[in-house]
C-alpha positions in Angstrom: -14.4 18.8 -20.2 -11.0 20.4 -20.2 -11.2 20.8 -16.4 -12.1 17.2 -16.0 -9.2 16.2 -18.2 -6.9 18.2 -15.9 -8.3 16.5 -12.8 -7.7 13.1 -14.4 -4.2 14.0 -15.4 -3.4 15.3 -11.9 -4.8 12.1 -10.4 -2.8 10.0 -12.7 0.4 11.9 -11.9 -0.4 11.6 -8.1 -0.8 7.8 -8.2 2.2 7.3 -10.5 4.4 9.4 -8.3 3.3 7.7 -5.2 4.1 4.3 -6.7 7.5 5.3 -7.9 8.5 7.0 -4.6 7.3 4.0 -2.5 9.9 1.8 -4.4 12.5 4.3 -3.3 15.2 1.6 -3.0 15.3 1.8 -6.9 15.7 5.5 -6.8 18.5 5.1 -4.2 20.6 3.5 -6.9 21.1 6.9 -8.4 22.8 8.1 -5.2 26.6 7.5 -4.7 27.7 4.7 -2.3 27.0 1.0 -1.9 23.5 -0.4 -2.2 23.1 -3.6 -0.1 19.8 -5.2 -1.0 20.3 -7.9 1.6 19.6 -5.4 4.4 16.0 -4.4 5.1 15.1 -0.9 4.1 14.2 0.1 7.7 17.9 -0.4 8.7 19.0 1.8 5.8 16.7 4.6 7.0 18.3 4.8 10.5 19.7 8.3 10.9 23.4 8.4 10.4 23.4 5.9 7.5 24.1 7.2 4.0 21.0 8.0 2.1 18.7 7.6 5.1 17.2 11.1 4.8 16.4 10.5 1.1 14.7 7.2 1.9 12.6 8.6 4.7 11.6 11.7 2.8 10.4 9.7 -0.2 8.5 7.4 2.1 6.6 10.3 3.5 6.0 11.8 0.1 4.6 8.5 -1.2 2.3 8.2 1.8 1.0 11.8 1.4 0.4 11.3 -2.3 -1.4 8.0 -1.7 -3.8 9.8 0.7 -4.8 11.9 -2.4 -6.4 8.8 -3.9 -8.9 8.5 -1.1 -11.6 11.0 -2.3 -11.9 9.7 -5.9 -11.8 6.1 -4.6 -14.7 6.9 -2.2 -16.7 8.3 -5.1 -15.9 5.2 -7.2 -17.7 2.7 -4.9 -21.1 2.8 -3.4 -21.3 3.1 0.4 -20.7 -0.2 2.1 -18.7 -1.8 4.8 -16.2 -3.1 2.3 -15.7 0.4 0.9 -15.0 1.5 4.5 -12.4 -1.3 4.9 -10.8 -0.3 1.6 -10.6 3.4 2.7 -9.3 2.5 6.1 -6.7 0.2 4.6 -5.3 2.9 2.3 -5.3 5.4 5.1 -3.5 3.0 7.4 -0.9 2.4 4.8 -0.2 6.1 4.5 -0.3 6.9 8.2 1.8 3.9 9.1 4.3 4.8 6.5 4.7 8.4 7.8 5.0 7.2 11.4 7.6 4.6 10.4 9.7 7.3 8.7 9.5 9.4 11.8 10.1 6.7 14.4 12.9 4.8 12.8 14.6 1.6 14.0 17.1 2.4 16.8 20.7 2.3 15.9 21.1 -0.5 18.5 20.1 -3.0 15.8 23.2 -2.1 13.8 26.6 -3.6 14.1 29.9 -1.7 14.4 30.4 -2.1 10.6 27.4 0.2 9.9 29.5 3.2 10.8 27.1 4.7 13.2 28.8 6.1 16.4 28.4 3.8 19.4 27.1 6.5 21.6 24.0 6.9 19.4 23.4 3.2 19.6 22.7 3.2 23.3 19.6 4.2 25.1 17.0 2.6 27.5 14.1 3.4 25.1 15.7 1.5 22.1 13.5 -1.6 22.6 10.3 0.6 22.7 11.4 2.5 19.7 12.0 -0.7 17.7 8.6 -2.1 18.8 6.8 1.1 17.7 8.6 1.2 14.3 7.8 -2.5 13.6 4.2 -2.0 14.7 3.5 1.0 12.4 5.3 -0.8 9.6 3.0 -3.8 10.0 0.1 -1.4 10.1 1.1 0.2 6.9 1.8 -3.0 4.8 -1.1 -4.9 6.4 -3.5 -2.0 5.8 -2.8 -2.0 2.1 -3.1 -5.8 1.9 -6.5 -5.8 3.7 -7.6 -2.9 1.4 -6.6 -5.0 -1.7 -8.7 -7.9 -0.4 -11.7 -5.5 0.2 -11.4 -4.1 -3.3 -11.4 -7.6 -4.8 -14.6 -8.4 -2.8 -16.1 -5.1 -3.9 -15.5 -5.9 -7.5 -16.6 -9.5 -7.5 -19.2 -10.2 -10.0 -18.8 -6.9 -11.9 -16.3 -8.2 -14.5 -13.5 -5.9 -13.2 -11.4 -8.7 -11.9 -11.4 -10.2 -15.4 -9.3 -7.3 -16.5 -5.7 -8.6 -16.6 -4.2 -5.5 -15.0 -6.5 -5.6 -12.0 -6.5 -9.3 -11.4 -2.7 -9.3 -11.7 -2.4 -6.4 -9.2 -4.5 -8.2 -6.6 -2.4 -11.4 -7.1 0.8 -9.4 -6.8 -0.2 -8.1 -3.3 -1.0 -11.7 -2.2 2.3 -12.9 -3.6 4.3 -10.1 -2.0 2.8 -10.9 1.4 3.5 -14.6 1.0 7.1 -14.1 -0.1 7.8 -11.7 2.8 6.2 -14.0 5.4 8.1 -16.9 3.9 11.4 -15.1 4.1 10.7 -14.2 7.8 10.0 -17.8 8.6 13.1 -18.9 6.7 15.4 -16.5 8.6 13.9 -17.8 11.9 15.0 -21.3 11.0 18.2 -20.4 9.2 19.6 -17.2 10.6 22.5 -17.4 8.1 20.1 -16.6 5.3 19.2 -13.2 6.6 19.8 -11.7 3.2 16.6 -13.3 2.0 14.6 -11.0 4.2 15.9 -7.9 2.6 15.4 -9.2 -1.0 11.9 -10.4 -0.1 11.0 -7.1 1.4 12.0 -5.3 -1.8 9.8 -7.6 -3.8 6.9 -6.9 -1.5 7.5 -3.1 -1.8 7.3 -3.5 -5.6 4.0 -5.4 -5.4 2.5 -2.6 -3.3 3.7 0.0 -5.8 1.9 -2.1 -8.5 -1.3 -2.1 -6.3 -1.0 1.7 -5.9 -1.1 2.0 -9.7 -4.1 -0.3 -9.7 -5.8 1.9 -7.2 -5.1 4.9 -9.4 -6.7 3.1 -12.3 -9.8 2.5 -10.2 -9.9 6.1 -9.0 -9.8 7.3 -12.6 -12.9 5.3 -13.5 -16.3 7.1 -13.4 -18.5 6.2 -10.5 -21.2 3.7 -11.3 -24.6 5.1 -12.3 -27.4 5.0 -9.8 -30.3 3.1 -11.3 -33.5 2.9 -9.3 -33.5 3.7 -5.6 -30.0 2.7 -4.8 -27.0 0.7 -5.8 -26.4 -2.8 -4.4 -23.6 -2.5 -1.9 -20.4 -4.1 -2.9 -21.2 -4.7 -6.6 -22.2 -1.4 -8.1 -25.3 -2.9 -9.7 -28.8 -1.9 -9.1 -31.2 -4.3 -7.4 -33.5 -6.3 -9.6 -36.8 -4.7 -10.5 -39.6 -6.5 -8.6 -42.1 -8.4 -10.8 -45.4 -6.5 -11.0 -48.5 -8.2 -9.6 -51.2 -9.2 -12.1 -54.1 -6.8 -12.7 -57.3 -8.3 -11.2 -59.3 -6.7 -14.0 -57.6 -8.9 -16.5 -57.8 -12.0 -14.5 
């Protein structure tokens, strides 16, 4: 029992630390210097900018800790395609986050006011680097969003989504995606409102931190009991017992 309590405590700390570190723009407030929330976090992580190493390091740490949620989540749900989608989504979130921290945006996206030397902002591979970074960033955020949708489908009909904390977490992920996409569309139409993109991105980051906490809560739950031959995939309930045929002797 004590060992189980230690495992649960370690899992809780892992999930909480992952959620806090992923919203590293809040932790960045503790560092000296200016904090411009109108700029997307990816631009702040470009090498040469103040605090970039801290932001990239915490991104990697959050991704690695999130991977630690996969084994208990796999045990929490019965085998099914939806469980595979959930696992793949969480793994994509982590792998994409690590790659995005390694392959940052090129400094060519910055203006002279950013303070990065001009020589470091030149290079024939800048466009490819930017495409790779944007691609793995989309993989990371999109993976977690798809995983949240899969989890909602897995838990349908089980009463779990009636829990305020879990239903709110699923809704938060959807709201974060909607706000981020809306801000991107707004900036395309009104480039002068580019600050909306940075603020919307931070809102989305917070919603994904909330979902990480929700995943931790699910991982802490005991796996459903196996009743009968197997569990019904996607719901965690056992198949209904077939009705016995009448005994001919009593007919």
